[in-house]
C-alpha positions in Angstrom: -38.2 -13.6 -33.3 -41.5 -13.9 -34.0 -43.6 -10.6 -34.6 -45.4 -11.1 -31.6 -42.4 -11.5 -29.4 -40.6 -8.3 -30.8 -44.4 -6.6 -30.4 -43.7 -7.2 -27.4 -40.1 -5.8 -26.5 -40.8 -2.4 -28.2 -44.2 -2.4 -25.7 -42.2 -3.0 -23.1 -39.1 0.3 -23.9 -42.2 2.1 -24.5 -43.4 1.6 -21.6 -39.8 2.6 -20.1 -39.8 5.7 -22.0 -42.7 6.6 -20.9 -42.1 5.7 -16.8 -38.3 7.7 -16.7 -37.4 11.3 -18.2 -33.9 10.3 -19.0 -32.3 7.4 -21.5 -29.1 6.6 -21.9 -27.7 4.6 -25.1 -24.4 3.3 -23.9 -22.2 0.6 -26.5 -21.4 -2.3 -23.7 -19.8 -4.6 -26.5 -16.1 -6.1 -26.0 -17.3 -6.8 -22.2 -17.5 -9.8 -21.1 -20.3 -11.3 -19.3 -18.9 -11.6 -15.7 -18.2 -7.3 -16.3 -21.7 -7.1 -18.1 -23.2 -8.3 -14.5 -21.0 -6.4 -12.6 -22.5 -3.6 -14.6 -26.1 -5.0 -13.9 -25.5 -5.0 -10.1 -24.4 -2.0 -10.1 -27.3 -0.1 -11.7 -29.3 -2.0 -9.7 -28.0 -0.4 -6.7 -27.9 3.1 -8.0 -31.7 2.6 -9.2 -30.9 2.6 -13.1 -32.5 0.3 -15.0 -30.3 -1.7 -17.6 -32.1 -3.2 -20.9 -30.3 -4.9 -23.8 -32.2 -4.8 -27.3 -32.2 -4.6 -30.8 -31.4 -0.9 -32.2 -34.6 -1.5 -34.6 -36.9 -2.5 -31.3 -35.1 0.3 -29.5 -35.4 2.9 -32.1 -39.7 1.6 -33.4 -40.2 2.1 -29.4 -38.9 5.5 -29.9 -40.9 6.5 -32.8 -44.0 4.9 -31.3 -43.6 7.2 -27.7 -42.7 10.4 -29.6 -40.5 10.4 -32.8 -39.8 14.3 -32.9 -38.1 13.9 -29.3 -36.2 10.8 -29.5 -35.0 11.8 -33.1 -31.5 13.0 -32.1 -30.5 9.6 -30.8 -31.6 8.0 -33.8 -27.8 8.1 -35.1 -26.6 6.7 -31.8 -28.4 3.4 -32.6 -25.5 1.7 -33.9 -23.8 -1.4 -32.7 -24.8 -3.2 -29.6 -27.0 -0.7 -27.4 -27.6 -1.2 -24.2 -30.2 1.7 -23.0 -30.2 3.0 -19.4 -33.5 4.6 -17.8 -32.8 7.1 -14.8 -35.2 9.1 -12.8 -32.1 11.6 -12.0 -30.2 12.7 -15.2 -26.5 12.7 -14.2 -26.8 9.1 -12.3 -25.8 6.4 -15.5 -22.9 9.1 -16.3 -22.0 8.6 -13.1 -22.3 5.0 -13.0 -20.4 4.8 -15.9 -17.7 6.9 -15.5 -17.3 4.7 -12.0 -17.4 1.8 -14.1 -14.6 2.6 -16.6 -12.2 3.4 -13.6 -11.1 -0.6 -14.1 -12.2 -0.3 -17.8 -12.4 1.2 -21.5 -16.3 0.3 -21.8 -19.0 0.9 -21.5 -19.4 3.9 -24.2 -21.7 6.5 -23.9 -23.2 6.6 -27.6 -25.6 9.2 -26.4 -28.1 10.4 -23.9 -32.1 11.4 -23.9 -32.4 14.1 -20.4 -35.6 16.1 -19.9 -36.0 16.9 -23.9 -32.0 17.2 -24.7 -30.0 14.9 -26.8 -26.4 14.7 -26.0 -24.2 12.5 -28.7 -21.4 10.8 -28.2 -19.0 9.5 -25.4 -17.1 13.1 -25.5 -20.4 14.7 -23.1 -19.7 12.3 -20.4 -18.1 14.8 -18.5 -20.7 17.1 -19.2 -23.3 14.8 -18.5 -22.3 13.3 -14.9 -21.1 17.0 -14.0 -25.0 18.0 -14.4 -27.0 18.6 -11.3 -30.3 16.4 -10.6 -33.3 18.1 -10.5 -33.3 18.1 -6.2 -29.7 19.1 -6.4 -30.7 22.6 -8.0 -33.7 22.9 -5.9 -31.5 23.0 -2.7 -29.0 25.2 -3.6 -31.6 28.0 -4.9 -33.4 27.6 -1.3 -30.2 27.5 0.3 -30.1 31.0 -1.2 -33.1 32.4 -0.7 -33.0 31.6 3.0 -29.5 32.8 3.1 -30.3 36.9 3.2 -33.2 36.7 5.5 -31.0 34.3 8.0 -28.5 37.7 7.7 -30.9 40.1 8.3 -32.7 38.0 11.5 -29.2 37.4 12.8 -28.3 41.2 11.9 -31.6 42.3 14.0 -31.0 39.7 16.9 -27.4 40.9 17.5 -28.3 44.6 17.0 -31.1 44.2 19.4 -28.9 42.8 22.0 -26.3 45.6 22.0 -28.7 48.3 21.6 -30.5 47.0 25.0 -26.4 46.7 26.5 -26.0 50.4 25.4 -29.7 51.4 26.9 -29.2 49.8 29.8 -25.3 51.4 30.3 -26.8 54.6 29.8 -30.0 54.6 32.1 -27.1 53.5 35.2 -24.8 56.4 34.4 -25.2 58.8 37.2 -26.5 62.2 34.8 
């Protein structure tokens, strides 16, 4: 591979690292081509961008982008590496988990999610259960609305009861 080709690949990876806040590194070795194609199709359907590149080029792109932020990920760059980019932090983990129902690959090597680094396949369950930013915002809004709804419904029902009591008392002979 010529130097110009390597620079293009490094630039492409660096651009993806800038675009997506979450990146996973997975080992796809020992997967037959048909399974890799299935994985790529699943990634496309789940809005996850998949890219396979040499570890040296991935490392250079990470160093070019923000070496300090990705420093913990460098030890995951061994063997065959596929990069999975996503807007949603847990999406690639769920994708890997679903794909592994049919086999034991791909293996999670590492993940970078909103400035946090997770290393090793043992982190897959944790990453799959992380709630996305939108899910957390939805839960918080629901929790904040709950007390207000209770107060309003209490006032409405109490108001109706109070009106009924007043009507009964006013109709009662003195």
